[in-house]
RODRENRO-263423 format. One record per residue (C-alpha): x, y negated, z. Coordinates in steps of 0.001 Angstrom, whole numbers, plus 524288, in hexadecimal, padded with zeros to 5 digits. Example, Ala and Ser with C-alpha at 12.3 -4.5 7.8 and 13.67 -1.06 7.14 Angstrom:
2
NODE    c1    c2    c3
NODE 8300C 81194 81E78
NODE 83566 80424 81BE4
END
This chain:
295
NODE    c1    c2    c3
NODE 7ACAC 80E9F 7FF1F
NODE 7A5CA 81A13 80374
NODE 7AD72 8256C 80B9D
NODE 7B3DE 831D5 80211
NODE 7B91A 83D2E 8050F
NODE 7C88B 83A2B 80496
NODE 7D246 843C2 7FEA5
NODE 7E06B 845A4 7F98E
NODE 7E41E 845D5 7EA62
NODE 7F104 84BA0 7EA64
NODE 7FA67 84818 7DE95
NODE 80878 84C48 7DAA0
NODE 8139B 84B15 7D1F0
NODE 8229C 85281 7D075
NODE 8272C 84A2A 7DB6C
NODE 81AFB 8452C 7E3BC
NODE 80DEE 84747 7EA46
NODE 80270 83F5C 7F290
NODE 7F7B8 8409F 7F5E5
NODE 7EEBD 8362E 7F560
NODE 7E3B1 832ED 8005C
NODE 7D3A8 82F37 7F8D6
NODE 7D1A2 8259A 80550
NODE 7DAA4 81AF7 8005B
NODE 7E062 81FF3 7F4DC
NODE 7EBD6 82225 80014
NODE 7F97F 8287C 7FB2D
NODE 7F4CB 83353 80512
NODE 803F9 83B64 80424
NODE 80FFD 8399D 7FC54
NODE 81AB2 84441 7F987
NODE 824CE 8484A 7F125
NODE 828BB 854A1 7EBC8
NODE 82F55 85AB7 7F782
NODE 8206D 856E6 80084
NODE 827F4 84EA7 80880
NODE 81E91 843EE 80C02
NODE 82177 8337F 80728
NODE 81542 82D45 80BF7
NODE 81152 82A74 819C7
NODE 808D9 83483 821D2
NODE 7FCC3 82C2C 82567
NODE 7FEFA 82E15 83339
NODE 7F562 826D2 83AC4
NODE 7FC66 82794 8468D
NODE 8073E 81CA2 83F28
NODE 7FEE0 818C9 833B8
NODE 7F4D1 81EF3 82D0E
NODE 7F5A8 81BBE 81F38
NODE 7FE13 82199 81321
NODE 7FD14 816BD 807BD
NODE 7EFDD 81193 8071B
NODE 7EB4E 8083F 7FF85
NODE 7E9B6 7F883 803C4
NODE 7DE3A 7F2D3 7FCBA
NODE 7D675 7E862 7FD48
NODE 7E202 7E35F 8050E
NODE 7EF10 7E4E1 80C1F
NODE 7F02D 7E3B5 8187B
NODE 7E678 7DA27 8202A
NODE 7DDE0 7CFE2 821DD
NODE 7DDF7 7C5EC 82C27
NODE 7D13D 7CA51 834C2
NODE 7D02B 7D773 82C7D
NODE 7C78A 7CDE5 823FC
NODE 7C82C 7C5F5 81836
NODE 7BE28 7BDE6 81242
NODE 7BCB4 7BDC7 80205
NODE 7B442 7B03A 7FEE3
NODE 7A8EA 7AE1F 808F5
NODE 7AA12 7BF0B 81125
NODE 7B5AD 7C496 8191F
NODE 7B72F 7D226 817A5
NODE 7BE92 7DA7D 81FAE
NODE 7C967 7E5DE 81C39
NODE 7D112 7EDC2 823FB
NODE 7E0C2 7EE86 8206C
NODE 7E68F 7F007 812FB
NODE 7D40E 7F21F 80F89
NODE 7CFE3 7FF86 80DAE
NODE 7D3E2 80506 8022D
NODE 7DB36 80D19 808A4
NODE 7D175 81226 812DF
NODE 7C4C4 815AE 80795
NODE 7C5DD 82304 7FDE3
NODE 7C8C3 82195 7F0B7
NODE 7C22C 82A8D 7E662
NODE 7CB24 82FC2 7DCF5
NODE 7C9C8 82E8F 7D0A4
NODE 7D70F 83670 7CB41
NODE 7DEF4 842F6 7CCA0
NODE 7E9FB 849EA 7C4F7
NODE 7F591 84F41 7CC3A
NODE 7FED1 84187 7CAD5
NODE 7F282 8380B 7CCF3
NODE 7E741 8320A 7D17D
NODE 7DDD6 82930 7D299
NODE 7D66B 82247 7DF76
NODE 7CBFD 815B6 7DC92
NODE 7C5FE 80F67 7E8B5
NODE 7B8E6 80821 7E493
NODE 7B4E6 7FB4C 7EDB7
NODE 7A61B 7FD5F 7F0EC
NODE 79B09 7FAEB 7F96E
NODE 7A450 7FD46 807C4
NODE 7B05C 7F5B5 801A1
NODE 7A7F3 7EAAE 7FC25
NODE 7A4DB 7E5D4 80C49
NODE 7B420 7E5F4 80DAD
NODE 7B97E 7E1BA 7FEE4
NODE 7AE5D 7DB62 7F711
NODE 7B80B 7DED4 7E9CC
NODE 7B24C 7EAF2 7E22E
NODE 7C107 7F005 7E042
NODE 7C2F3 7FE84 7D8E2
NODE 7D1ED 801F8 7E0EB
NODE 7D83F 80D61 7D82C
NODE 7E366 813CA 7DC3E
NODE 7ECC8 81DE2 7D3EA
NODE 7F65C 82717 7D8D6
NODE 80297 82D21 7CE77
NODE 80C7B 83643 7CFB1
NODE 81614 83722 7C736
NODE 8246B 83B1F 7CB01
NODE 8287E 83758 7D584
NODE 81F99 82A6D 7D767
NODE 81367 827AE 7DB24
NODE 80BAF 81CE7 7D5DD
NODE 7FDEA 815D8 7DB9A
NODE 7F656 80C89 7D52A
NODE 7EA28 8065C 7D943
NODE 7E1EC 7FDFE 7D28F
NODE 7D806 7F6A7 7D611
NODE 7CCE0 7F12B 7CC8C
NODE 7C469 7E4B3 7CF6E
NODE 7B6A7 7EC87 7CD1B
NODE 7ADCB 7DD25 7D20F
NODE 7A990 7D29D 7CAD0
NODE 7B6A0 7C901 7D4F8
NODE 7C19A 7C7FD 7D62F
NODE 7C5C2 7D066 7DED2
NODE 7D303 7CEEC 7EB92
NODE 7D9EF 7D986 7F08F
NODE 7E6F4 7DFF7 7F513
NODE 7EC9F 7EBA0 7F267
NODE 7F944 7F146 7FA47
NODE 7FE88 800D3 7F98B
NODE 80353 805F4 80730
NODE 80A6C 8129F 80619
NODE 81153 8171C 81370
NODE 81EB1 81ECA 80EB4
NODE 824D5 82896 8191D
NODE 82FB8 821CD 82122
NODE 83AB1 829F3 8206F
NODE 83719 830E8 8138A
NODE 8386D 83E37 813D1
NODE 84593 840B4 80F11
NODE 84E60 8409A 81BD1
NODE 851E3 83321 81E35
NODE 85012 82C83 8296E
NODE 844A0 821AB 82AF8
NODE 84DB2 818D1 82DC5
NODE 85612 818E0 82078
NODE 84977 8164D 81868
NODE 84854 80909 8127B
NODE 83EF7 8031C 80653
NODE 847F8 7FE26 7FB4E
NODE 8423B 7F1BF 7F3A1
NODE 84273 7F0F7 7E4F3
NODE 8482E 7E3DA 7E424
NODE 84C1D 7D9E9 7F035
NODE 84330 7D437 7F9BA
NODE 846BF 7C831 7FF11
NODE 83BE4 7C2F9 802EA
NODE 83499 7C13D 80F0F
NODE 82B5B 7C914 813DE
NODE 81CD6 7CAF7 81A10
NODE 81A1E 7CEFC 82815
NODE 80D15 7D229 82E2A
NODE 80795 7CDDD 83CB2
NODE 7FF47 7D944 84660
NODE 7F3B1 7D67C 83DFE
NODE 7F9E8 7D859 83174
NODE 7F79E 7CCE9 82B71
NODE 80404 7C63C 82493
NODE 80C92 7BB75 829E9
NODE 8111A 7AFAD 82539
NODE 81DAC 7B324 827B8
NODE 828D0 7B67F 81FAE
NODE 833E8 7C1AB 82302
NODE 841C3 7C4B0 81F07
NODE 840B1 7D0D9 8162B
NODE 8478F 7DDD4 81BB0
NODE 84ACF 7E28B 80DBD
NODE 8580E 7E04A 80BA8
NODE 86081 7E3DF 80010
NODE 851F7 7ECCF 7FB12
NODE 850F4 7F26D 80515
NODE 845FD 7F4CB 812FE
NODE 84F7C 7FBCC 81D68
NODE 8433F 8046B 82342
NODE 8427C 801E8 830BF
NODE 837F5 80074 83B5E
NODE 8396F 7F08E 84157
NODE 833C9 7EE54 830F4
NODE 8268D 7F135 83437
NODE 82682 7EC50 8436C
NODE 81E96 7E084 83CA3
NODE 817A4 7EAA4 833E4
NODE 81811 7E9DC 82752
NODE 82246 7E0F5 81D5D
NODE 81BBE 7DB7C 81198
NODE 824B9 7D61F 805D3
NODE 81950 7CB8B 7FF05
NODE 825FD 7C806 7F52B
NODE 82A72 7D6CB 7F3F7
NODE 831F3 7D6DD 7E57A
NODE 83396 7E5EA 7E587
NODE 82D1C 7EEAB 7DDDF
NODE 82ED1 7FBB8 7E2FC
NODE 83679 7FD0D 7F228
NODE 83CEC 80BDA 7F201
NODE 83B07 81183 7FFF7
NODE 8434B 81DAC 8076A
NODE 8529E 81F86 80C72
NODE 8616D 81F4C 806B8
NODE 85D83 82F6B 80707
NODE 85296 8364C 80138
NODE 847EA 8329C 7F96C
NODE 842D2 82456 7F75C
NODE 833A6 82034 7F478
NODE 8314D 81391 7EB83
NODE 826FF 80BBE 7EB5C
NODE 8222C 803C0 7DE53
NODE 819CE 7F9CB 7DF20
NODE 819BB 7F050 7D212
NODE 80E19 7E835 7D586
NODE 80E77 7E7B8 7E53E
NODE 810AF 7D71F 7E950
NODE 81006 7DC6B 7F5F9
NODE 81923 7E6C0 7FEF9
NODE 81942 7EC10 80D8B
NODE 81D0F 7F590 81350
NODE 81BB5 7FA7B 821A1
NODE 81B3B 80544 82B33
NODE 818D0 806EE 8396E
NODE 82525 80515 83FB6
NODE 829A9 811AC 843E9
NODE 81F78 81B08 839C2
NODE 823B1 822F9 82F34
NODE 81F85 81C4F 8234D
NODE 82405 8105F 81A61
NODE 81796 8089B 811BE
NODE 81DB6 800F8 80790
NODE 81135 7FB10 80458
NODE 80EB3 7F46F 7F794
NODE 80498 7E9FD 7F63F
NODE 7F96C 7E118 7F059
NODE 7F71E 7D9FC 7FB18
NODE 7FBFC 7D333 80841
NODE 7F575 7D554 814DE
NODE 7EFA9 7C589 81A8F
NODE 7F7C2 7BDB1 81F44
NODE 7F4D4 7B658 82CB4
NODE 7EB39 7AEEF 82D00
NODE 7E52D 7B144 82090
NODE 7D446 7AB8F 81D57
NODE 7D44A 7AA32 81017
NODE 7CDDD 7B04A 8034D
NODE 7CFCB 7BE60 80301
NODE 7D42F 7BB72 7F50C
NODE 7E07F 7B0F1 7F923
NODE 7E5C3 7BC31 801B9
NODE 7F2C4 7BF1C 80130
NODE 7F898 7CA16 7F56C
NODE 7E885 7CC0E 7F353
NODE 7E46F 7CB47 7E62F
NODE 7DA3A 7C87C 7DD56
NODE 7D570 7D1B9 7D270
NODE 7CC05 7CCDA 7C788
NODE 7BD65 7D3C3 7C5B4
NODE 7BF57 7DE6D 7BCF7
NODE 7CEBD 7E15D 7BD23
NODE 7D873 7EAAA 7C42D
NODE 7E382 7EB9D 7CBDA
NODE 7EEAF 7F377 7CBC2
NODE 7F9EA 7F72B 7D54A
NODE 803CB 80214 7D6DF
NODE 80CC5 80997 7E1B0
NODE 81990 812D8 7DC2F
NODE 81E3C 81981 7E605
NODE 829B8 82468 7E130
NODE 8335C 82D51 7E774
NODE 84020 82A39 7E2CC
NODE 84B9A 83513 7E302
END
């Protein structure tokens, strides 16, 4: 994937304005009609991401590598799409389509001919991302995909950080998963921190990194406080949800995933990795994330 000049595409609706960076097709800014920032600013001293796209893996691999058939390949945390420049395929005032294709460089680390497209569309108070992966090769393609948006914590509506929560659509009584210091999934299941559908946000929740809901029932969550506007994050087809920040940081990530980090000690073929799904040759699969600013 040859280096290409990076640029930003601006979209707007009656309620929201966004910028998308062609580097990673990453949501770069998200502002309400009062020009208040809802998205984390990517401060590199804390966390340089804003809303990266995770492909073709979510999380990390044991020893940074995976086996596929008789060959071994290396991939960094969350894959490579977030570090590549996408082409701009279509742009209007309220929608844009970005594309990334496999090339010689990608085939060295992920030996599959893919086409990854991401469409951003604004309609009133809702931003919808539709990501589609197409298998352009002649063999079945294993992959994972994830969204990783980071929102301001606190939101810019005058409420203190300690008053913020995430409210789930459904009761979430199933235990959650955690990771170790290497980013690998541990076998222990932990009691859910969600009570009466609410996760009260506090730094102590994240001293052991991300909260992983691998039996998620909800198809949406609402983030905010009891006063002021809130943000609804909808993920109609994601089997995993991660909630993450760095203790003390002023962001909270709400991450719908189609895949999960390696479990401790995993040594099987990539196609046997938890959360990986298979895409038959010639087929495509789409996944959606919607972000809505609620009154």
